[in-house]
C-alpha positions as CSV (number, residue, x, y, z in Angstrom):
1,A,-13.8,38.3,-44.4
2,E,-17.4,37.3,-43.4
3,E,-16.6,33.7,-44.2
4,E,-13.4,33.8,-42.1
5,R,-15.3,35.3,-39.2
6,R,-18.0,32.6,-39.4
7,A,-15.5,29.8,-39.7
8,K,-13.6,31.2,-36.7
9,E,-16.9,31.4,-34.7
10,E,-17.8,27.9,-35.7
11,K,-14.4,26.6,-34.7
12,E,-14.6,28.4,-31.3
13,R,-18.1,27.0,-30.7
14,E,-16.9,23.5,-31.5
15,E,-14.0,23.9,-29.2
16,A,-16.3,25.1,-26.4
17,E,-18.6,22.1,-27.0
18,R,-15.6,19.8,-26.9
19,K,-14.4,21.3,-23.6
20,V,-17.9,20.8,-22.1
21,K,-18.0,17.2,-23.2
22,D,-14.4,16.6,-21.8
23,A,-15.4,18.1,-18.5
24,K,-18.5,16.0,-18.4
25,H,-16.5,12.8,-19.1
26,R,-14.0,13.7,-16.5
27,A,-16.7,14.3,-13.9
28,E,-18.4,11.0,-14.8
29,A,-15.0,9.2,-14.6
30,E,-14.2,10.7,-11.2
31,Q,-17.7,9.8,-10.0
32,K,-17.3,6.2,-11.1
33,I,-13.9,6.0,-9.4
34,E,-15.4,7.4,-6.1
35,E,-18.3,4.9,-6.4
36,E,-15.9,2.0,-6.9
37,Y,-13.8,3.2,-4.0
38,R,-16.9,3.4,-1.7
39,N,-18.0,0.0,-2.8
40,L,-14.6,-1.5,-2.1
41,A,-14.4,0.2,1.3
42,E,-17.9,-1.1,2.2
43,Q,-17.0,-4.6,1.1
44,C,-13.7,-4.6,3.0
45,A,-15.4,-3.3,6.1
46,K,-17.9,-6.2,5.9
47,D,-15.0,-8.6,5.7
48,M,-13.0,-7.2,8.6
49,E,-13.2,-8.1,12.3
50,I,-12.5,-4.9,14.2
51,K,-12.7,-4.7,18.0
52,D,-11.8,-1.6,20.1
53,G,-9.9,-0.1,17.1
54,E,-7.9,-3.3,16.5
55,L,-8.1,-4.9,13.0
56,L,-8.2,-8.5,14.2
57,K,-8.7,-10.3,10.9
58,Y,-9.5,-9.8,7.2
59,N,-11.8,-12.6,5.9
60,G,-12.4,-11.3,2.4
61,T,-11.1,-12.3,-0.9
62,Q,-10.4,-8.8,-2.3
63,S,-6.8,-8.3,-3.4
64,T,-6.9,-4.6,-2.5
65,I,-8.1,-3.6,1.0
66,I,-8.9,-0.3,2.6
67,I,-8.1,0.1,6.2
68,P,-11.0,2.1,7.8
69,N,-10.4,5.2,9.8
70,S,-11.6,3.4,13.0
71,V,-8.5,1.2,13.0
72,N,-5.6,2.2,15.2
73,R,-3.7,-1.1,15.5
74,L,-3.4,-4.4,13.7
75,G,-3.9,-7.8,15.2
76,H,-1.6,-10.8,14.8
77,S,-4.1,-12.7,12.6
78,F,-4.4,-9.8,10.2
79,M,-0.6,-9.5,9.9
80,L,-0.4,-13.2,8.9
81,N,-2.8,-12.6,5.9
82,A,-0.8,-13.3,2.8
83,V,-3.4,-12.7,0.0
84,I,-3.4,-8.9,-0.2
85,K,-1.8,-7.2,-3.2
86,S,-2.5,-3.6,-2.1
87,I,-3.3,-1.9,1.2
88,E,-5.0,1.4,1.1
89,V,-6.0,3.6,4.0
90,D,-9.1,5.7,4.5
91,V,-8.2,9.4,4.4
92,G,-9.6,9.9,7.8
93,N,-7.4,7.4,9.5
94,R,-5.1,9.1,12.0
95,H,-2.7,6.2,12.6
96,F,-1.8,4.7,9.2
97,R,-1.1,5.7,5.6
98,S,-0.5,3.9,2.4
99,I,2.5,4.4,0.2
100,D,2.5,2.5,-3.1
101,G,0.0,0.0,-1.7
102,N,2.0,-0.8,1.4
103,L,1.1,0.1,5.0
104,Y,3.1,2.6,7.1
105,S,2.6,4.6,10.3
106,K,0.9,7.9,9.7
107,D,4.3,9.7,9.9
108,G,5.9,7.3,7.5
109,K,8.6,6.2,9.9
110,T,7.4,2.7,10.4
111,L,6.9,0.1,7.7
112,V,3.9,-1.8,9.2
113,R,3.0,-4.2,6.4
114,Y,4.2,-4.9,2.9
115,A,1.4,-6.2,0.7
116,A,2.4,-9.9,0.6
117,E,0.9,-10.8,-2.8
118,K,2.5,-8.0,-4.8
119,N,4.2,-9.2,-8.0
120,A,7.4,-7.2,-7.4
121,K,10.6,-9.1,-7.2
122,S,12.5,-6.3,-5.4
123,F,11.7,-3.6,-3.0
124,E,13.6,-0.6,-1.7
125,I,12.3,0.6,1.6
126,P,11.8,4.4,1.4
127,R,14.4,6.7,3.0
128,G,13.0,8.0,6.3
129,V,11.6,4.7,7.5
130,T,13.3,4.0,10.9
131,R,11.6,0.8,11.9
132,I,10.4,-2.4,10.2
133,D,7.5,-3.7,12.3
134,P,7.1,-7.4,13.3
135,L,5.7,-9.5,10.5
136,A,6.0,-6.6,8.1
137,F,7.1,-8.9,5.2
138,Y,5.6,-12.1,6.4
139,F,5.2,-14.7,3.6
140,C,6.1,-12.3,0.8
141,K,6.7,-15.1,-1.6
142,N,7.6,-13.0,-4.7
143,L,10.3,-10.8,-3.3
144,T,13.9,-11.9,-4.1
145,S,15.7,-8.7,-3.0
146,I,15.2,-6.0,-0.4
147,I,17.2,-2.8,0.1
148,I,17.1,-1.3,3.6
149,P,18.1,2.4,3.7
150,D,20.5,3.8,6.4
151,S,17.5,5.5,8.1
152,V,16.4,2.1,9.5
153,T,17.6,1.4,13.0
154,S,15.4,-1.6,14.0
155,I,13.9,-4.7,12.5
156,G,11.0,-6.3,14.4
157,Y,10.5,-10.0,15.2
158,D,9.5,-12.3,12.3
159,A,9.8,-9.2,10.0
160,F,10.8,-11.3,7.0
161,C,9.6,-14.7,8.2
162,R,8.7,-17.2,5.5
163,C,10.0,-15.0,2.6
164,H,11.1,-18.2,0.8
165,S,12.3,-16.5,-2.4
166,L,14.4,-13.8,-0.7
167,T,18.0,-14.3,-1.7
168,S,19.4,-10.8,-1.2
169,I,18.9,-8.1,1.5
170,T,21.1,-5.1,2.1
171,I,21.4,-4.2,5.8
172,L,23.5,-1.2,6.7
173,S,25.4,-0.6,9.9
174,S,22.6,1.9,11.0
175,V,20.5,-1.1,12.0
176,K,21.2,-1.5,15.7
177,V,18.4,-4.0,16.6
178,I,17.3,-7.1,14.8
179,E,14.7,-8.9,16.9
180,R,14.2,-12.7,17.2
181,N,13.4,-14.8,14.2
182,A,13.5,-11.8,11.9
183,F,14.6,-14.0,9.0
184,L,13.0,-17.3,10.0
185,G,12.3,-19.5,7.0
186,C,14.4,-17.4,4.6
187,N,16.4,-20.5,3.5
188,R,17.9,-18.9,0.4
189,L,18.9,-15.6,2.0
190,K,22.4,-14.2,1.9
191,I,22.7,-11.1,4.1
192,I,24.8,-8.4,2.4
């Protein structure tokens, strides 16, 4: 009985030590992730031209960028940037949010910018989005197919401009406005 008690105590002690080690490893991993995020955010901020809350241009080479909380609108030159694989947003930003690495208005109703260098071949716009902003999919060279849900009512100018690989897009009758040149340069596109 004494041996069983000692074995049980030893097992409990080992289990407690393992839990402490696991917690320490988790804390170290979380700290490392936070540090990497801060470093990326600092680097992105250095590579951005921001004036009066407008993100004018991104001059960096990072494939993931973080939109700072000071940004409340995006400039034309930024929208033409086609080297970004993922767009994240600082948690303090009151105007934008990121969903799966793409940029949306804070309320999620406007798809502002799809990360142009994503490797995905197809994309389904989330239900609840009502507007696709101008240049939102500009030069998304990997996309071949896009599905637009029935919540979308308007598509901005040049929204899909230069999406050369795009062959299929589903547009439902809920879309009432398609602005100029929305599909300019989409030479292989068949609208369904």
